C-alpha positions in Angstrom: 99.2 264.8 86.5 99.3 265.0 90.4 96.3 263.2 90.2 97.9 260.3 88.2 101.2 260.5 90.5 99.4 260.4 94.3 97.9 256.8 92.4 100.7 255.3 92.0 102.5 256.0 95.0 99.8 254.6 96.5 99.3 251.0 94.8 103.7 251.5 94.9 102.6 251.0 98.6 100.1 248.3 98.4 102.8 245.6 96.1 105.8 246.5 98.4 103.3 245.5 101.5 102.3 242.6 99.6 106.1 241.5 99.0 107.0 242.3 102.2 103.8 239.6 103.7 104.7 237.5 100.9 108.8 237.2 101.9 107.5 236.7 105.5 105.6 234.0 104.6 108.5 232.1 102.7 111.3 232.5 105.2 114.1 230.7 104.5 117.2 229.7 106.5 120.5 229.3 104.0 122.8 227.0 105.1 125.9 228.3 106.2 128.3 226.3 103.8 127.5 225.0 100.2 128.9 222.2 98.8 130.9 222.1 94.9 130.4 218.9 93.5 129.3 217.2 90.1 125.3 218.3 91.4 123.9 221.8 90.2 123.0 222.0 93.8 125.3 223.3 96.3 123.1 222.7 98.6 119.6 220.3 100.2 116.5 222.1 100.6 114.6 221.3 103.4 110.9 222.1 103.5 109.8 221.9 106.8 106.6 222.3 108.9 108.3 224.5 112.0 106.6 228.0 111.4 109.2 230.1 113.5 113.2 230.1 112.7 113.7 230.7 116.3 112.5 227.2 117.4 115.4 225.5 115.1 117.7 227.1 117.9 117.0 224.4 120.3 120.1 222.2 121.0 120.4 219.1 119.3 120.5 216.1 122.0 123.6 215.8 123.2 125.1 218.5 121.5 125.8 222.0 122.5 124.7 223.4 118.9 121.3 225.0 118.2 119.1 221.8 115.5 119.5 224.4 112.8 123.1 225.0 113.1 123.9 221.4 112.5 121.4 221.1 109.7 122.7 224.3 107.6 126.2 223.5 108.6 127.4 219.8 108.8 124.5 219.2 106.1 124.8 221.6 103.6 120.6 222.3 104.2 118.4 225.7 103.7 115.5 224.9 105.6 112.2 226.7 103.8 109.9 227.6 107.1 105.9 226.2 107.1 105.3 223.9 104.5 102.5 222.4 104.0 104.9 219.5 102.7 107.4 218.3 104.7 110.4 216.9 102.9 114.2 217.1 102.1 115.5 217.6 98.6 118.7 216.8 98.0 121.8 218.0 95.6 120.6 216.0 92.7 116.8 217.1 93.4 115.5 213.6 95.2 112.6 214.1 96.6 112.4 212.9 100.2 108.8 213.1 102.7 109.3 213.7 106.0 106.7 210.9 107.6 105.3 211.5 110.9 104.0 207.4 111.8 106.8 207.4 113.6 107.3 210.2 115.5 107.1 210.0 119.4 104.4 211.9 121.8 106.2 214.8 123.2 108.8 215.6 120.6 109.0 218.8 118.9 108.5 219.1 115.3 111.8 220.5 115.4 114.0 217.5 116.8 111.9 215.1 115.0 112.2 216.2 110.7 116.3 217.3 112.1 116.7 213.8 113.5 114.7 211.9 110.1 116.7 214.7 108.1 120.4 213.6 109.2 119.4 210.1 109.3 118.4 210.1 105.3 121.4 212.1 104.7 123.7 209.6 106.3 122.4 207.3 103.8 123.7 209.5 101.2 127.0 208.5 99.3 128.0 212.1 100.2 126.1 212.7 103.1 127.5 210.2 104.8 130.9 211.5 104.8 129.1 215.0 106.2 128.1 212.4 108.7 131.8 211.0 109.7 132.8 215.0 110.2 129.5 215.8 112.3 129.7 212.4 114.7 133.3 212.8 115.2 132.8 216.5 116.4 129.8 215.1 118.5 130.2 212.1 119.3 127.0 211.7 121.6 124.5 213.1 119.1 121.7 211.7 120.0 120.2 210.6 116.3 118.0 207.6 117.2 114.4 208.4 117.4 
């Protein structure tokens, strides 16, 4: 009986370590607000190629706030880090790929992906009002590439 218990403890530690490693690779920066509406999802999901959450602390040009804050607060967006296929998934489930062919050399992936997502969302019915709220507060924001 003692041998059985020691084996269970060893396996339990291995499972906990595997779960912790999986959580780290699937890191998500949660949206800071949720939107009540007709959609089943109350937030959008951005799958980002960026690996580290601190990279989203970079200030967005023309504002004094970070790229992560803008996406998560103004645009109701969860940010999924370290994705192989960067995209925006709207509240209705529509997927929009983030294409890198228009990225200007020298721009960070965070800044580029943030601008792509803002421009996609501002073209959406509900997203346009979110964009207006953002741009009223930060009229100098540089959303163009």
